[in-house]
C-alpha positions, 0 to 999 in steps of 0.5 A, a space after each residue: 501456495 500453488 500458481 492459481 493462489 499466486 495469480 489471484 493474490 497478485 491480481 488483488 494486489 495490483 487492483 488495490 495497491 493504489 486505491 485507499 482500501 488497503 492492499 495489505 488487508 485484502 491480500 491478508 484476508 484472501 490468504 486467510 480464505 485460502 488457508 495459506 496465511 501462516 505460510 512464511 512464503 506467503 508472507 514474503 510473497 505479499 510484500 514482494 509483489 507489492 514492489 512489482 505493483 509499485 514499478 508500474 509507477 516508475 514506468 508511467 512517471 519515468 520521465 519524473 524518476 529519470 530526471 537526474 537534474 531535479 535533485 529536489 524531487 529525490 530529496 523529498 522522497 528521502 525525507 518522506 521515507 525516513 519515518 516509515 524506515 525508522 518505525 518499520 524496522 521497530 515494529 515488523 514483529 507487530 505487523 506480522 502478528 496483526 496480519 495473522 488476525 482478520 478481526 483486527 484488519 476488519 476493524 481497521 478497514 471499518 474505522 478507515 471507511 468512516 474516515 474516508 466519508 468525511 476526508 473531502 469535507 475536512 481538507 478543502 481549498 488546496 494551495 499545492 497543485 503540483 509536486 514541484 510545489 511540495 516542500 520538504 516540510 510537507 514531504 516529512 509530514 506526509 511520511 508521518 502519516 505513512 507510519 500510521 499505515 505501518 502501525 495499523 495494517 489494513 489502514 491503507 498506505 495509500 490512504 494514509 499518505 493521500 489524506 496526509 497530503 490533503 492535510 498539508 494543502 495538496 490537491 487530491 490528484 497532487 497527493 495521489 501522485 506523490 502517494 505513488 511516488 513515495 511508494 517506490 522507495 518504501 516498498 523497495 526498502 520493505 522488499 530488500 528487508 523482507 528478502 534479507 530476513 527470509 535469507 538469514 532465517 529460512 534460506 530454504 524458502 527461497 528455492 527455485 520454484 518459489 522464486 519463480 512464483 515471485 516473479 509471476 506475482 510481480 509481473 501480474 501485479 505490475 500489469 494490473 497496477 498500471 490500469 489502477 493507477 490511471 483509474 484512480 488519478 482520473 476518478 479523484 480529479 472528478 470525485 472524492 473518497 466517499 465511494 472508497 469509504 462506503 466500500 471499506 465500511 461494507 467489507 468490514 461488516 462482511 468480515 465481521 460476519 464471517 468471523 462471527 460465523 467461524 468462516 474466517 
């Protein structure tokens, strides 16, 4: 992976991390186009820069994350992340294998797009409008939805947790914000696990050049993600998920065509 490739993937990550269109799927397809999808460092890069993007949440919502008087907030995050931690550790090999198969990602993107066309109709009349009103039971249920994104890379962690929140009677904006908050411990755990695995199995990957590339990718993804978060919250307050569903369906069809033509 060269510097230009790293910047391109980081920009895509920053744009897509918080949108319900699957940042993992977009990065996997992009790296496949570039011919670097089987490189062990690419896999590590695509996970670590997600944490870089997630740090934008801490910056934008710093009062929430640094309000140590509100322990209930941290408890909700711990409760919500437990399902993903358990299944993520068990299914890591499965996830890595799926990310090497563009056809599977294309199918999941397409089907997820169809799902998003109907979400706004299914979940109406929310009763939970603020994070403070989310119960631990609701948090655990949302965490269960996050597992779907772990099992099916390309589904979108953001989409799964936002839909899970809406199913639990959260408003669109409250579900989106809690999805952002939950992403912080989730991606922190994924980053630490990936770095440790690489250190154990292929320590030569963590050389000075690659570490510099990781830092660059994190910074780029962080800056772009700040803009993406502001856009999504503003958009969801006025609109629904239909546009994202249409985008995923179109992208899935394009990928099917490219795969059939042997271009991907």
